[in-house]
C-alpha positions in Angstrom: 15.4 -14.3 -9.8 15.5 -17.4 -12.3 12.6 -17.8 -14.8 12.1 -21.5 -14.5 11.5 -23.8 -11.5 14.7 -25.6 -12.3 16.9 -22.6 -12.2 15.2 -21.6 -9.0 15.8 -24.9 -7.4 19.6 -24.7 -8.5 19.8 -21.3 -7.2 18.4 -22.4 -3.8 20.7 -25.4 -3.5 23.8 -23.6 -4.2 22.9 -20.0 -2.9 23.0 -19.0 0.7 19.5 -19.0 1.7 18.3 -17.7 -1.6 14.8 -18.3 -0.9 14.7 -16.5 2.4 16.6 -13.7 1.0 14.1 -13.1 -1.8 10.9 -13.6 0.4 12.6 -10.9 2.9 13.1 -8.6 -0.1 9.5 -9.0 -1.3 8.2 -8.5 2.3 9.9 -5.0 2.2 8.7 -4.2 -1.1 5.2 -5.4 0.1 5.4 -3.2 3.3 6.1 -0.1 1.1 3.3 -1.3 -1.1 0.8 -1.6 1.7 1.8 2.1 3.0 1.1 3.4 -0.6 -2.4 1.8 -0.5 -3.1 3.2 2.9 -2.0 6.8 1.7 -4.4 6.3 -1.4 -7.3 5.6 1.1 -6.7 8.9 2.8 -6.5 10.8 -0.6 -9.5 9.3 -1.8 -11.5 10.5 1.2 -9.9 13.8 1.2 -10.6 14.2 -2.4 -14.2 13.4 -2.1 -14.6 15.8 0.8 -13.0 18.6 -1.1 -14.2 17.9 -4.9 -16.9 15.2 -4.7 -16.9 12.4 -7.2 -14.7 14.1 -9.6 -11.8 14.3 -6.8 -12.1 10.5 -6.5 -11.9 9.9 -10.2 -8.9 12.1 -10.3 -7.0 10.0 -7.4 -8.1 6.7 -9.0 -6.7 7.7 -12.4 -3.4 8.7 -10.8 -3.4 5.4 -8.8 -4.0 3.5 -12.1 -1.3 5.3 -14.1 1.2 4.7 -11.2 0.5 0.9 -10.7 0.3 0.3 -14.6 3.6 2.0 -14.7 5.4 -0.4 -12.1 7.9 -2.8 -13.9 7.0 -6.1 -12.1 8.5 -8.3 -14.5 11.3 -9.5 -12.4 8.9 -9.8 -9.4 6.7 -12.2 -11.5 9.5 -14.8 -11.1 8.7 -14.9 -7.4 5.4 -16.8 -8.2 7.4 -19.9 -7.5 7.9 -19.0 -4.0 4.5 -17.5 -3.1 1.0 -19.2 -2.7 -1.5 -18.0 -5.4 -3.7 -16.4 -2.7 -1.4 -13.8 -1.2 -1.7 -10.1 -1.9 1.7 -10.0 -3.4 0.8 -12.5 -6.0 -2.3 -10.4 -6.9 -0.5 -7.2 -7.5 2.4 -8.9 -9.1 0.6 -11.2 -11.5 -3.0 -10.0 -11.8 -2.4 -6.2 -11.8 -5.5 -5.3 -13.8 -7.9 -7.3 -11.7 -6.1 -5.8 -8.4 -6.5 -2.3 -10.1 -10.1 -2.7 -10.8 -11.0 -4.3 -7.5 -9.2 -1.7 -5.6 -11.0 1.2 -7.5 -14.4 -0.5 -6.6 -13.5 -0.5 -2.8 -12.1 2.9 -3.0 -15.3 4.1 -4.4 -17.1 3.0 -1.2 -14.8 4.9 1.2 -16.5 8.2 1.4 -19.6 6.2 2.5 -17.8 5.1 5.6 -17.0 7.0 8.8 -14.4 9.7 8.2 -15.8 12.4 10.7 -13.0 12.0 13.2 -9.4 13.0 13.6 -6.7 11.7 15.8 -4.3 14.2 17.4 -1.4 13.1 19.7 0.0 15.5 22.0 2.6 15.1 24.6 1.9 15.6 28.0 4.3 18.5 28.6 2.6 20.4 25.7 -0.8 19.8 27.0 0.3 21.2 30.5 1.8 24.1 28.7 -1.2 24.9 26.7 -3.3 24.6 30.0 -1.0 27.0 31.9 -1.3 29.5 28.9 -5.1 29.4 29.2 -5.1 29.9 32.7 -2.7 32.8 32.4 -4.7 34.5 29.6 -8.0 34.4 31.6 
């Protein structure tokens, strides 16, 4: 990705849908990033249930270490293609603020509802389980 707006314009003029390709690649990266953040939410709640506040601190320290270790230098040149308000811009160009805001939000998660679990069972499995129960009675 070119560092300057002029380089970007030249690449877009002479490249085959350069802008679209880069936006598509960023969307894919962002999708993985969103999945990572969703996993962090589950880890924070689980760590809180298992170890209280110290569990949350451990997960957040690992998250901070991971995020600070990301090499977003090349992604920062995409700021010419992105509106300043998008999530991607925040975690690419304002990483420290993004980390701090995420930590504040994650600390509130244990206070929310987490007393349920979703289980998906195929109809055939359910029927087999009911037949087994009937057979054992």
